[in-house]
C-alpha positions in Angstrom: 139.9 66.9 100.2 142.9 68.1 98.2 140.6 69.7 95.7 138.6 71.5 98.4 141.8 72.9 99.9 143.0 74.2 96.5 139.7 75.8 95.8 139.7 77.5 99.3 143.3 78.8 98.6 142.3 80.3 95.3 139.1 81.7 96.7 141.1 83.5 99.4 143.5 84.8 96.8 140.6 86.0 94.7 139.2 88.0 97.6 142.7 89.3 98.4 143.2 90.5 94.9 140.0 92.5 94.9 140.8 94.0 98.3 144.3 95.1 97.1 142.7 96.7 94.1 140.0 98.7 95.9 142.3 99.8 98.7 145.3 100.8 96.6 146.4 104.4 96.5 148.0 104.2 93.0 147.0 102.8 89.7 149.9 100.4 89.6 148.7 98.8 92.9 145.2 98.6 91.4 146.5 96.8 88.4 148.5 94.4 90.6 145.3 93.5 92.6 143.4 92.9 89.3 146.1 90.5 88.1 146.1 88.5 91.4 142.3 88.3 91.1 142.4 87.1 87.5 145.1 84.4 88.1 143.1 83.1 91.1 139.9 82.8 89.2 141.3 80.9 86.2 142.0 77.6 88.1 138.6 77.9 89.8 136.9 78.1 86.4 138.5 75.1 84.6 137.2 71.6 85.4 138.4 68.3 84.0 134.8 67.0 84.0 133.5 69.8 81.7 135.3 70.7 78.4 133.2 73.9 78.0 134.6 75.3 81.3 138.2 74.9 79.9 137.2 76.8 76.8 135.5 79.5 78.9 138.5 79.9 81.1 140.8 80.3 78.1 138.4 82.9 76.6 138.3 84.7 79.9 142.1 84.7 80.3 142.8 86.1 76.9 140.3 88.9 77.2 141.4 89.8 80.8 145.1 89.6 79.8 144.4 92.1 76.9 142.6 94.5 79.2 145.4 94.2 81.8 148.0 94.9 79.2 146.3 98.1 77.9 145.7 99.2 81.5 149.4 98.8 82.4 150.5 100.7 79.3 148.0 103.5 80.1 149.3 103.7 83.7 152.9 103.9 82.4 152.0 106.6 79.9 150.1 108.5 82.6 153.1 108.2 84.9 155.5 109.5 82.2 153.2 112.5 81.4 152.3 113.4 85.0 153.8 113.2 88.5 150.4 112.5 90.1 149.5 108.8 90.0 146.0 108.9 91.3 144.3 111.9 89.7 143.5 111.9 86.0 142.8 115.2 84.3 143.5 114.3 80.7 140.3 113.1 78.9 142.3 110.7 76.7 143.7 108.8 79.7 140.3 108.8 81.4 138.7 107.1 78.3 141.6 104.7 77.8 141.6 103.5 81.5 137.8 103.4 81.6 137.7 101.2 78.4 140.0 98.6 80.0 137.8 98.5 83.2 134.6 98.2 81.1 136.2 95.4 79.1 137.1 93.6 82.4 133.6 93.8 83.8 131.8 93.0 80.4 129.9 96.2 79.8 128.6 96.8 76.3 129.9 97.4 73.6 132.9 95.4 75.1 130.6 92.6 76.2 131.3 90.1 73.4 133.1 87.6 75.6 130.7 87.7 78.6 127.7 85.5 77.5 130.0 82.8 76.0 132.1 82.6 79.1 129.0 82.4 81.4 127.6 79.5 79.3 130.6 77.3 80.0 130.8 77.8 83.8 129.1 76.1 86.7 126.4 78.2 88.5 128.7 78.9 91.5 131.4 80.3 89.1 128.7 82.3 87.3 127.9 83.8 90.7 131.5 84.9 91.2 131.8 86.2 87.7 128.6 88.3 87.8 129.1 89.7 91.3 132.6 89.5 92.8 134.6 90.0 89.6 132.7 93.3 89.0 133.6 94.9 92.4 137.1 96.0 91.7 136.5 97.4 88.1 133.4 99.2 89.2 135.1 100.7 92.2 138.1 101.9 90.0 135.6 103.2 87.3 133.8 105.3 90.0 137.0 107.3 90.5 137.0 108.2 86.8 133.4 108.7 85.8 132.5 112.1 84.4 129.3 113.1 82.6 130.5 113.0 79.0 129.6 111.6 75.6 131.8 108.4 76.1 130.0 107.4 79.4 126.5 108.2 78.0 127.2 106.0 74.9 128.4 103.1 77.2 125.2 103.4 79.3 122.9 103.4 76.3 124.6 100.5 74.6 124.8 98.4 77.8 121.0 98.9 78.5 120.1 98.2 74.8 122.3 95.1 74.3 121.4 93.8 77.7 117.7 94.1 76.9 117.6 93.0 73.2 120.3 90.3 73.5 118.3 88.3 76.0 115.2 88.1 73.8 116.1 85.1 71.7 117.9 83.1 74.4 116.6 79.9 76.0 119.7 79.1 78.2 119.3 80.5 81.7 123.0 81.3 82.0 122.9 83.5 78.8 119.8 85.2 80.1 121.5 86.0 83.4 124.6 87.3 81.4 122.5 89.7 79.3 120.6 90.8 82.5 124.0 91.5 84.1 125.0 93.7 81.1 121.7 95.6 81.4 122.2 96.2 85.2 125.8 97.4 84.5 124.3 100.2 82.4 122.1 101.2 85.3 125.1 101.0 87.8 127.3 103.3 85.6 124.3 105.7 85.3 124.0 105.6 89.1 127.8 106.4 89.4 127.2 109.8 87.7 124.8 110.7 90.6 127.1 109.7 93.5 129.0 106.8 95.1 126.3 105.8 97.6 123.8 105.3 94.9 125.7 102.8 92.7 126.8 100.9 95.9 123.2 100.6 97.0 122.2 99.4 93.5 125.1 96.9 93.4 124.2 95.5 96.9 120.5 94.9 96.0 121.5 93.5 92.6 124.0 91.1 94.3 121.4 89.9 96.8 118.8 89.2 94.0 121.3 87.5 91.7 122.7 85.3 94.6 119.1 84.2 95.4 118.3 83.3 91.8 121.6 81.4 91.2 121.1 79.5 94.5 117.7 78.5 93.2 119.0 77.5 89.8 121.8 75.5 91.4 119.4 73.8 93.9 116.8 72.8 91.3 119.4 72.2 88.5 117.8 74.6 86.1 119.7 75.4 82.9 117.0 76.1 80.3 113.7 77.9 80.2 111.7 74.7 79.3 112.9 73.1 82.6 110.8 75.6 84.5 107.5 74.6 82.9 107.2 71.3 84.8 109.1 72.0 88.0 107.6 72.1 91.4 104.0 71.6 90.3 103.4 69.8 93.6 104.4 73.0 95.5 102.7 76.0 93.8 103.6 78.5 96.6 107.4 77.7 96.3 107.1 77.9 92.5 105.3 81.2 92.6 107.8 82.8 95.1 110.8 81.6 93.0 109.5 83.4 89.9 108.5 86.6 91.7 112.2 86.8 92.5 112.9 86.8 88.8 110.5 89.7 88.3 112.1 91.5 91.2 115.5 91.3 89.4 113.8 92.8 86.3 112.6 95.7 88.4 108.9 95.3 88.6 107.5 98.0 91.0 106.1 96.2 94.0 109.3 94.2 94.5 112.7 95.1 96.0 114.5 95.2 92.6 112.5 98.3 91.7 114.0 100.3 94.7 117.5 101.0 93.2 116.0 101.7 89.8 113.6 104.2 91.5 116.5 106.0 93.1 118.4 106.2 89.8 115.3 107.5 88.0 114.8 110.2 90.6 118.4 111.4 90.8 118.8 111.4 86.9 115.5 113.3 86.6 116.8 115.9 89.1 120.0 116.2 87.0 117.9 116.9 83.8 118.9 113.7 82.0 115.3 113.1 81.0 116.0 111.6 77.5 118.6 109.1 78.8 116.5 107.8 81.7 113.4 107.5 79.4 115.4 105.3 77.0 116.8 103.2 80.0 113.3 102.6 81.4 111.9 101.6 77.9 114.7 99.1 77.4 114.2 97.7 80.9 110.6 96.9 79.9 112.0 94.5 77.2 114.1 92.8 80.0 110.9 92.4 82.0 109.3 90.8 78.9 111.8 87.9 78.8 111.6 87.4 82.5 107.8 87.2 82.2 108.3 84.6 79.4 110.2 82.4 82.0 107.6 83.0 84.7 104.6 82.4 82.4 104.1 78.7 83.4 104.4 79.5 87.1 101.7 82.1 87.0 99.1 80.0 85.1 96.5 78.4 87.1 96.2 75.5 84.7 99.6 74.0 84.0 100.5 70.9 82.0 101.6 67.8 83.8 103.1 64.7 82.3 103.0 61.2 83.7 106.7 60.6 83.3 107.9 63.7 85.2 110.0 62.6 88.1 109.6 64.9 91.1 112.9 65.4 92.9 112.9 65.4 96.7 114.3 68.4 98.5 115.2 68.8 102.1 113.2 71.1 104.3 116.3 73.3 104.9 116.7 73.9 101.2 113.0 74.9 100.8 113.2 77.1 104.0 116.3 79.0 102.7 114.7 79.4 99.2 111.4 80.8 100.8 113.4 83.2 103.1 115.5 84.6 100.2 112.5 85.0 97.8 110.4 86.6 100.6 113.1 89.2 101.2 113.2 90.0 97.4 109.4 90.1 97.1 108.6 92.1 100.2 111.8 94.1 100.5 110.4 97.4 99.0 107.5 97.3 101.4 109.8 96.7 104.4 112.1 99.5 103.3 109.2 101.9 103.1 107.9 100.8 106.5 111.4 101.2 108.1 111.8 104.6 106.5 108.4 105.8 107.9 109.1 104.4 111.4 112.6 106.0 111.6 
């Protein structure tokens, strides 16, 4: 009971820190919100039952403390050189502050800490790290984004590392981490086209990631080989779970393709043909490693072993899983229908 109350307190504080950050009207206020958010998440990460989580929380703290220190010094320098605290005109300050925010959210080439931290966390903490902890840095970055060489390099490296990094992974947490880095590249590209676009992308990405992490938590999946023998007695459920993975990869008939479609269209209109071509090609590599996970689910003849012990799941769990995966699978069709009706 005591543990639950403590977790609830830290969770509320975590949410409060993000809210302070995104609603602040000065960079100092934004920094303060990020610090509250960080210090609330550290106790939630560490667990006495798992030594890897303690290591992950230490790594996370050191990296975030470094990013916060550089951010604070940048804000002080900015304040000394200008009376305006919110608007940044100097390119040097824009690059300096953007770098700290990119380090905080784990965008490449400042991603080095992200897969290692993800591996040591529980699935629920992974969910917070991949979605909630990105809201404040992304929102602050959207105030700064300009179409320049620095941002284009960040987009290209994020998409490339997110795609190629996941190829040789067998742990699901690391695959989700590299997938997150890939999607960050797309989100930053969406920022260059407008605020609504990256928010729509982030919303759909959050929904798909939440669905997948809920499934991995429910069925206790941590490695690719666990998916080969799971749910053979319920092929429909198995099929729907893995179509959700393909949706996150951005395969056209599914909901995950919708935000990518919007980004491709807006970037083509802005004559960024070369950049968007490279992004699409790299996303195909991401789809390859998702297909590798889904391979066993889509085969009609699958292997069964006598010693496999089928776990029993409640009807509620199966109903929630089916609802979430149906939304991710048929979402694009529903969006198109609604658009035509309206």
